[in-house]
Every structure is written in structure tokens, then in C-alpha cells.
C-alpha positions, 0 to 999 in steps of 0.5 A: 762135920761139914766137909769142904773140897777146895779146888784151885791150882794156886798153892798159896790160896789153897793154904789160905782157904784151908786155914780159914775154913778149918777155923769154922770147924769144918773138915777141908781137903785141897786139890789143884787139878780137875782130875784130883777134884773128881777123885776127891768128890767120890772119896771125900763126899764133900757137902761144899765145893769151892771150885776154880773155873780155870784149872791146869787139866780140865776146867771147873765146868767139866769137873762139875758136870762129871761129879753131877753125872756121878750123883754128887749133889754138893753145893758148889761155889765157883771162883771166876776171874775178872767178873767174866759174865760168860764164866758165871753163866757157864758155871751156873748152867753146869750146876753151880750154886753161886760164884765169887769173882777174883780178886775176892775177900776170904770173908766173902767166900766164908759168907757165901759158903755159910749161905749155901750151907743154910740151903743144903738139905743134907745138913738141914734135915729138921721137920718142915712143911708143905706148900701148895699153890694151885696144882703145884706142891712142894714138900720140904721134908722129902725135898720133892716138887710135883705139879699135878701128877708130874714129878719135878726134879729140882736142884737145891738152889732151884728148890730154894727159889721156888719155895720163896716164890710159893711162900709169896704166891700172888705177891710180887717179889723183887730181884733184890729180895730174891738175891737176899733170900736165896743167895744171901746177896745184896743188890748186884746190878751185874748179877744175872743169877735171878734171871738164870734161875727163873728161866730154869724154873720156868722150863721145869715148872711150866713145861707143857702147862699154863705158866705159873711164874710171871715177870712183872716188867720193872717190878719183879716176879710173881707166882700165881695159881693155875687153878681159877678161884 
């Protein structure tokens, strides 16, 4: 059964989210503070976490940094207020996977959580395959990425983005295509998810090597082989 941890200090929102998510057939625990969230992340071991950025004791970014250090790889949906760009950037940088801004519809939260769940390797262990582009290799079964002899450690979201780029190697993919494929989102001019995650991938994939991920100004991105044909 899918386990979901909801972290928000508004009791009415806790009740509403728990009621809706239980109807999805999921096991749900709700808490109102960052300290409780860290404790439940250890004990409940959620697959998904709905995490408010603003909490009464420690903020959501600190909560996520703590549970990531402890080895928890749950997919995290941040709740941010007033479309605050800094909150979104900080949340993603801390290891979050997606966000919704308040006020939001409960339906949007459910849709985002289903999209995160589809990307989760924890609940998708079925046999898949390998992708090779130049010296870059991605193995979906073992959730590993190597470039040459170097192992590349990626988050689940980074892995999903790289897999999509590799599946389209040599072809330009647009920002809207990436948003839809990786995050299940429609085009959003205010979203900087794609730019942020492309920059994360470049730092990991292209570190000390010839670049493979290229920006095509005004068009999108393309992953190219680093081995001459």
C-alpha cells in the first residue's frame, strides 16, 4: 500500500487531504510540525510526502534536508505560498520533486502525487531496460547511471529527466514536452523546474567531461553523444 505523509500546520487542511488521499486507497499520516515530520519519516517510511514550506518550528526545506541525510528517498511535493519563486527554487534545491502553490485545488495535489508515484522506483520494480548514448549508460532495472567508468548518483526526478533526454537523443525536446513527460504538467511560463533540473544534470553528467546536454536557444534541449560517429 502507498504510504503518504502530510505535513501542514493547518488542521482543516490536514483533515481534507487525509480524507481525499484515503479514498485513493493510500495509507496516510498527518503531522503539524517539522520535528514530527522527521520522526514520522523515520518510523512510517512514506513513499510520498506532502510538505508545507512554512511550519511553526523548522521550515520544510530543513525537514527535507534532514530526512535526505538520513537516507529517506520519498518523493516530495512542496506546498508553497503566493507563487513565491524563491520558495520553489529552495524547495527543489533541497531535494523536492514538485510543488503546488497555495491556494490550490485538492484535485491538483492528487494529480501531482500520482505523477510522482509513476516516477517512483520503489513502487515500479518491473523489468525495464538500458539506454546507451555515447559513453553514457542508464539502467532502469538497477536505477544506475554511468558515464564511462564514473558512476553518477541521481535523484529519482533527475533520473526520469535523463531517461527522457536519452530516449530522444539527437533530437530537440521542448520545455513543454519535458514538463509533460517528467512532471505531468502542462506548459507553465512561471515554472523554472526544467531549467533547474537541466542545470543539476549538467553538473553531474558533464562534470569534467565534454558536454552532452545542450541548450538550443529558443527551441529546447538536446542530448548528444560524446563519441564521434
